[in-house]
Structures are given as C-alpha cells and as structure tokens.
C-alpha positions as CSV (number, residue, x, y, z in Angstrom):
1,M,-39.5,35.0,93.1
2,K,-40.9,35.8,96.6
3,D,-40.9,39.4,97.7
4,N,-37.7,40.2,99.5
5,R,-39.8,41.0,102.6
6,T,-41.0,37.3,102.7
7,P,-38.7,35.0,104.7
8,M,-36.8,32.8,102.3
9,T,-36.3,29.2,102.8
10,G,-32.9,27.4,102.7
11,L,-34.0,26.1,99.3
12,D,-34.5,29.7,98.0
13,R,-31.1,30.8,99.2
14,A,-29.3,27.8,97.7
15,A,-31.0,28.3,94.4
16,I,-30.1,32.0,94.3
17,L,-26.5,31.3,95.3
18,L,-26.2,28.7,92.4
19,L,-27.8,31.2,89.9
20,A,-25.4,33.9,91.1
21,V,-22.2,31.9,90.8
22,G,-23.0,30.9,87.1
23,P,-23.6,27.7,85.2
24,E,-20.0,26.2,85.3
25,V,-19.8,26.3,89.1
26,A,-23.5,25.4,89.7
27,S,-23.3,22.4,87.4
28,K,-20.3,21.1,89.5
29,V,-22.3,21.7,92.7
30,L,-25.5,20.1,91.5
31,G,-23.6,17.0,90.5
32,L,-22.6,16.4,94.1
33,L,-26.2,16.2,95.4
34,N,-28.4,13.3,95.9
35,D,-31.5,12.9,93.6
36,Q,-34.0,14.5,96.0
37,G,-31.8,17.7,96.5
38,L,-31.1,18.0,92.8
39,V,-34.8,17.6,91.9
40,E,-35.8,20.2,94.6
41,L,-33.3,22.8,93.3
42,A,-34.0,22.1,89.7
43,K,-37.7,22.8,90.3
44,R,-37.0,25.9,92.3
45,M,-34.4,27.7,90.2
46,P,-36.6,28.5,87.1
47,K,-39.0,30.2,89.3
48,I,-36.4,32.8,90.4
49,Q,-36.6,35.9,88.2
50,E,-35.0,38.9,89.9
51,V,-33.2,39.4,93.2
52,K,-31.8,42.6,94.6
53,S,-28.1,42.8,94.7
54,D,-28.0,43.4,98.5
55,M,-29.9,40.1,99.0
56,I,-27.4,38.2,96.8
57,Q,-24.6,39.9,98.7
58,S,-26.2,38.7,101.9
59,I,-26.5,35.2,100.7
60,Y,-22.8,35.2,99.5
61,T,-21.7,36.5,103.0
62,E,-23.9,33.9,104.8
63,F,-22.3,31.1,102.7
64,I,-18.8,32.1,103.6
65,Q,-19.7,32.6,107.3
66,M,-21.0,29.1,107.4
67,H,-17.7,27.7,106.0
68,R,-15.9,29.8,108.5
69,S,-18.0,28.8,111.5
70,G,-17.3,25.1,111.8
71,D,-21.0,24.4,111.9
72,A,-21.7,20.7,112.2
73,F,-24.2,20.9,109.6
74,V,-21.7,22.3,107.1
75,P,-18.8,19.8,107.4
76,S,-16.9,21.2,104.4
77,S,-13.4,22.8,104.8
78,A,-11.7,25.7,103.1
79,S,-9.6,23.2,101.1
80,E,-12.8,21.5,99.8
81,V,-14.3,24.8,98.8
82,H,-11.0,25.6,97.0
83,K,-11.0,22.2,95.3
84,L,-14.7,22.6,94.3
85,L,-14.1,26.2,92.6
86,Q,-10.7,25.6,91.2
87,G,-10.8,25.5,87.4
88,V,-14.2,26.9,87.1
89,V,-13.7,30.3,88.7
90,E,-11.2,32.9,87.5
91,P,-8.0,32.8,89.6
92,D,-8.4,36.5,90.9
93,R,-12.1,35.7,92.0
94,L,-11.1,32.4,93.6
95,E,-8.3,34.2,95.5
96,R,-10.8,36.8,96.8
97,I,-13.2,34.1,98.0
98,M,-10.5,32.1,99.8
99,E,-9.1,35.3,101.5
100,S,-12.6,35.9,102.8
101,L,-12.7,32.5,104.3
102,K,-9.5,33.3,106.2
103,D,-9.8,36.8,107.5
104,G,-13.4,37.2,108.6
105,A,-14.0,40.1,106.3
106,P,-17.4,40.4,104.7
107,V,-17.6,39.0,101.1
108,R,-17.8,41.7,98.5
109,M,-19.7,40.6,95.5
110,P,-17.8,41.7,92.4
111,V,-19.6,44.5,90.5
112,W,-19.1,42.5,87.3
113,D,-21.2,39.7,88.7
114,K,-23.8,42.2,89.6
115,L,-23.8,43.6,86.0
116,A,-24.2,40.1,84.6
117,M,-27.5,39.7,86.4
118,M,-28.8,43.3,85.5
119,K,-31.1,44.1,82.6
120,E,-29.3,45.6,79.5
121,S,-31.4,48.8,79.9
122,N,-30.2,49.3,83.5
123,I,-26.6,48.8,82.5
124,Y,-27.0,51.4,79.7
125,S,-28.5,53.9,82.1
126,L,-25.3,53.4,84.3
127,I,-22.8,54.0,81.4
128,E,-24.6,56.3,79.0
129,E,-22.8,59.5,80.2
130,E,-19.4,57.7,80.2
131,N,-16.8,58.4,77.5
132,P,-16.3,55.6,74.9
133,Q,-13.0,54.3,76.4
134,T,-14.7,53.7,79.8
135,I,-17.7,52.1,78.1
136,A,-15.3,49.8,76.2
137,V,-13.6,48.7,79.3
138,I,-17.0,48.0,81.0
139,L,-18.5,46.1,78.1
140,G,-15.4,44.2,77.6
141,R,-16.0,42.5,80.9
142,L,-19.5,41.4,80.1
143,E,-20.6,38.3,78.2
144,P,-21.0,39.0,74.5
145,E,-24.7,38.5,74.4
146,K,-25.2,41.1,77.1
147,A,-22.6,43.5,75.7
148,S,-24.0,43.4,72.2
149,A,-27.5,44.1,73.7
150,V,-26.0,47.3,75.5
151,I,-24.2,48.3,72.4
152,E,-27.5,48.3,70.5
153,L,-28.8,51.1,72.9
154,L,-25.8,53.4,72.3
155,P,-26.1,56.5,70.0
156,A,-24.7,55.7,66.5
157,E,-21.6,57.8,66.9
158,K,-20.7,56.5,70.4
159,K,-21.4,52.9,69.3
160,M,-18.8,53.2,66.5
161,E,-16.2,54.7,68.7
162,T,-16.8,52.2,71.5
163,V,-16.4,49.2,69.2
164,V,-13.1,50.7,67.9
165,R,-11.8,51.2,71.4
166,M,-12.8,47.7,72.5
167,A,-10.9,46.1,69.6
168,R,-7.8,47.9,70.7
169,I,-7.8,47.0,74.3
170,E,-5.1,44.6,75.4
171,S,-4.6,45.3,79.0
172,I,-5.9,47.7,81.7
173,K,-3.8,49.2,84.5
174,S,-5.0,48.1,87.9
175,D,-5.6,51.6,89.3
176,V,-7.9,52.4,86.3
177,T,-9.7,49.1,86.8
178,K,-10.3,49.8,90.5
179,A,-11.5,53.3,89.8
180,I,-14.0,52.0,87.3
181,E,-15.1,49.1,89.6
182,D,-15.6,51.3,92.6
183,S,-17.6,53.9,90.7
184,L,-19.8,51.3,89.0
185,D,-20.3,49.5,92.4
186,E,-21.5,52.7,94.0
187,Q,-23.8,53.4,91.0
188,V,-25.4,50.0,91.0
189,N,-26.0,50.0,94.8
190,R,-27.5,53.5,94.4
191,Q,-29.7,52.3,91.4
192,Q,-31.0,49.3,93.3
193,G,-31.3,51.0,96.7
194,G,-29.3,49.0,98.1
195,G,-8.8,45.0,92.0
196,S,-6.2,43.7,90.1
197,G,-5.3,44.4,86.5
198,L,-7.4,42.8,83.9
199,A,-6.1,40.8,81.0
200,M,-8.4,41.4,78.1
201,N,-8.7,40.4,74.5
202,G,-10.7,43.2,73.0
203,M,-10.5,41.8,69.5
204,V,-12.0,38.6,70.3
205,Q,-14.7,40.4,72.3
206,V,-15.7,42.6,69.4
207,V,-15.8,39.7,67.0
208,E,-18.1,37.8,69.3
209,I,-20.4,40.8,69.8
210,L,-20.6,41.5,66.0
211,K,-21.7,38.0,65.5
212,L,-24.5,38.4,68.0
213,L,-25.7,41.8,66.7
214,D,-28.4,41.9,64.0
215,S,-27.0,42.0,60.5
216,K,-28.0,45.6,59.9
217,S,-26.2,46.9,63.0
218,S,-23.2,44.6,62.3
219,K,-22.9,45.8,58.7
220,S,-23.2,49.5,59.8
221,I,-20.3,49.1,62.2
222,L,-18.1,47.2,59.6
223,D,-18.8,49.7,56.9
224,H,-17.8,52.6,59.2
225,L,-14.5,50.8,60.1
226,K,-13.9,50.0,56.4
227,D,-14.2,53.7,55.5
228,N,-12.3,55.1,58.6
229,D,-9.9,52.4,59.8
230,T,-8.9,49.9,57.0
231,G,-6.4,48.1,59.1
232,L,-8.8,47.5,62.0
233,Y,-11.6,46.5,59.7
234,E,-9.4,43.9,58.0
235,Q,-8.4,42.4,61.4
236,I,-11.9,42.1,62.6
237,D,-13.3,41.0,59.2
238,S,-10.7,38.2,59.0
239,Q,-12.0,36.7,62.2
240,L,-15.7,37.5,61.9
241,L,-16.4,35.5,58.8
242,V,-13.9,33.3,56.9
243,F,-14.3,31.8,53.5
244,E,-14.5,28.2,54.8
245,D,-17.6,29.2,56.7
246,F,-19.4,28.9,53.4
247,T,-19.5,25.1,54.0
248,D,-22.3,25.8,56.5
249,L,-24.3,27.8,53.9
250,S,-27.4,26.2,52.5
251,G,-27.4,25.1,48.8
252,K,-30.1,27.7,48.0
253,D,-27.9,30.5,49.6
254,V,-24.8,29.2,47.7
255,Q,-26.8,29.5,44.5
256,S,-27.7,33.1,45.3
257,V,-24.0,33.9,45.9
258,L,-23.0,32.2,42.6
259,K,-25.5,34.5,40.7
260,T,-23.7,37.6,42.2
261,V,-19.9,37.0,42.3
262,Q,-17.4,37.4,39.5
263,S,-16.2,34.1,37.9
264,E,-12.6,35.1,38.2
265,D,-12.9,35.9,41.9
266,L,-14.7,32.5,42.5
267,M,-11.9,30.5,40.7
268,R,-9.1,32.3,42.7
269,A,-11.0,31.9,45.9
270,L,-11.8,28.2,45.4
271,K,-8.1,27.5,44.2
272,G,-7.1,28.2,47.9
273,S,-10.1,26.5,49.6
274,S,-10.5,23.0,51.0
275,D,-11.8,20.2,48.7
276,E,-15.0,20.0,50.9
277,L,-15.8,23.7,50.2
278,R,-15.0,23.4,46.5
279,E,-17.5,20.4,46.1
280,H,-20.1,22.4,48.1
281,F,-20.0,25.1,45.4
282,F,-19.7,22.7,42.5
283,G,-22.7,20.7,43.9
284,N,-24.8,23.9,43.5
285,M,-23.8,24.5,39.9
286,S,-24.9,22.8,36.7
287,K,-22.7,19.8,35.8
288,R,-21.4,21.6,32.8
289,A,-20.5,24.7,34.7
290,A,-18.9,22.8,37.5
291,D,-16.8,20.7,35.0
292,I,-15.6,23.8,33.2
293,M,-14.6,25.5,36.6
294,R,-12.8,22.4,37.8
295,E,-10.7,22.4,34.6
296,D,-10.0,26.2,34.8
297,I,-8.8,25.9,38.4
298,E,-6.5,23.0,37.5
299,V,-4.7,24.8,34.6
300,M,-4.4,28.1,36.6
301,G,-1.1,27.3,38.0
302,G,0.2,28.8,41.2
303,L,-1.4,31.9,42.7
304,K,-0.1,34.3,45.4
305,V,-1.8,33.8,48.7
306,S,-2.6,37.6,48.8
307,D,-4.5,37.2,45.5
308,V,-6.5,34.2,46.8
309,E,-7.3,36.1,50.0
310,K,-8.4,39.3,48.1
311,S,-10.8,37.2,46.1
312,Q,-12.1,35.4,49.1
313,R,-12.7,38.8,50.8
314,A,-14.5,40.0,47.7
315,I,-17.0,37.1,47.8
316,L,-17.5,37.4,51.6
317,E,-18.4,41.1,50.9
318,V,-21.0,40.1,48.4
319,A,-22.4,37.4,50.9
320,R,-22.5,40.0,53.8
321,T,-24.5,42.4,51.5
322,L,-26.9,39.6,50.5
323,D,-27.3,38.8,54.2
324,S,-28.2,42.3,55.1
325,E,-30.7,42.5,52.3
326,G,-32.3,39.2,53.6
327,V,-31.5,37.2,50.4
328,I,-29.2,34.7,52.3
329,S,-28.7,34.0,56.0
330,L,-25.1,33.9,57.3
331,G,-26.3,33.4,60.8
332,T,-27.6,30.5,62.9
333,Q,-30.7,29.0,61.2
334,E,-33.8,29.8,63.2
335,E,-36.4,27.2,64.1
336,M,-38.9,27.0,61.3
337,V,-42.7,26.5,61.6
338,Y,-44.4,24.7,58.7
C-alpha cells in the first residue's frame, strides 16, 4: 500500500472501500463491473496491506458524499444503494448508512469494522486492562478467527473467565453497548493517531472459537469448565464435537480410538448412531470383531437415550485426549507434502 502521504488514485480508494465493507458486499459490487474494471480492482486489492482508520473513514465519507451530491459521474440513487446493500449488511448498519445519505452528517465508521481490520496484538493492547465481562462483549462482536487469536493472548485465568462469560451472553443493553463502543472508538483513534442493543449468541460464538483454537488451548479451557461448571461444559461440549463427526475421521484414527475405548461404551454408542457411522467403525475392525459387535448390538434390546449419550460422550472424551496427544487429528486435515 502506498504511504498515506502519497496521493491515492480512484482505483486505490475503490479497492480500499471494497476491502473495508467485507467480502459479501464486495463480491456483489464486483459482479456489477465490466471486465476491465473487475480485472483492475482484482489486481489492486491484494497489494493493499494496511490503511489507517482515518483514511478509511475519509473514503467512507467521500463515498456517501458522492451519492448525496447528484454528481453526473455517480448516477446511482439512495434507493439503488439500499437495494445493493440489503441482505448483505446487518439491518442496523444499513439503517445508519441510509440515514447518512439523507441528513448530510459525516459517516461514522463503526468501531467493530475498525477492529475487524486491526492486528490481534493491537486489539489485545486495547482490552487487556478490561474486566472479563467487557472483554467477552467485545470479542463476541468479532469474527471467531480473530476472537480466538485474541483469546490466545489473554492470561490463563482471564482467558477461562472470559470464555465462561461469553457463553452466557444472550443480549446486551443498548446503553452498555454504546458506552463500550464509544470508549473503544476513542482508544482506537488514539492508538492509530488518528448504538443500538446487540442480539448475541454467546454459546455459538464460543463453540466456533474453540474449534479454531489449537487443541492444547481448547482442551485446557474445556477441562477447566468440566471441573468448575459441569452444566456449561456439557452445553458447549455437545455442540463442539458430536459423535456423528467420527464419520469424517480417517480409518487410521478410528483404529486408534478403537484400541482405547471400552467395548461396552462402543456398543451402546453405536446402537444410537447412524448406519453410515456404524459401518465406518466396522470397516476398521477385523471381520470377526465386526460380526461379533453387529450381533451384540442387535440382541441388546432397547437402551435409554441418556445411556447412549453417556457412552458417546465417553468415546468423544477419549478422542479429544488422543487429539491433544497428537495421536489422531479431529481438526481439518492440513495439506501434506510428500
């Protein structure tokens, strides 16, 4: 990216604006361009690395002012802007943009958009002195990938408490939200020199973050929850990894699990599983062992759902331990080099 003191071209500004609004909106805009415009922007965007928030703010404002101005070179109307953004921008953000088109006020770039473009270490420096509840609210507004990276930087005790609080967040009062946003915005602007209530699903956010954390950090958090808050641990664990996920496990990893689990647990767990998963396990046993287990499962009779789920959790626990030890891999398979 050019130094901010160097005059930027219109192509630079268009590329920065599209990067700032995010992939969903950007893809819709790019789809409206002719081949030449599309190619020029596609070539320019990867070269942009970092841009100061005040520069992005300036480009946002310039874009809105152009749509207000009736400039002959920008023939779009407010209704066309609304049509373009509807469905790909959050309702409260869309409302803020459309109001700016009407009243002539400068566009205020949301602090959450600024955080989305900041390095994790810079976000950590902003929030490290905050209490776990405030950190939970802030991280709950970030994408899981970025939030998990920031969580990794927190001290162990604060990391645990923050995750617990995130999982329990259901809604935030608008005055609390505005206070956090204003404080953050001031800190971000100071660092770089340069509100309505939020509906949140903290549980989903925590599950997504734990999936992105490395296995050691994830297991450490889960072990803490298991020892200190069994109810919360079971809620998170039930969404983090389910027994049917074993269908994605490699044959080698299934065989490692089979060597470790109790036969009784395996029979009860498979009794309540899909045919596909059963065959995945049977396919990684000897023919004799698979035939015996099939027969044992058939003659077991009915089982309580709670007993089946208990056995499935026991096997999941074994798998998670094997994963943390590097024996198997529960995550996405990495590209291999041969």
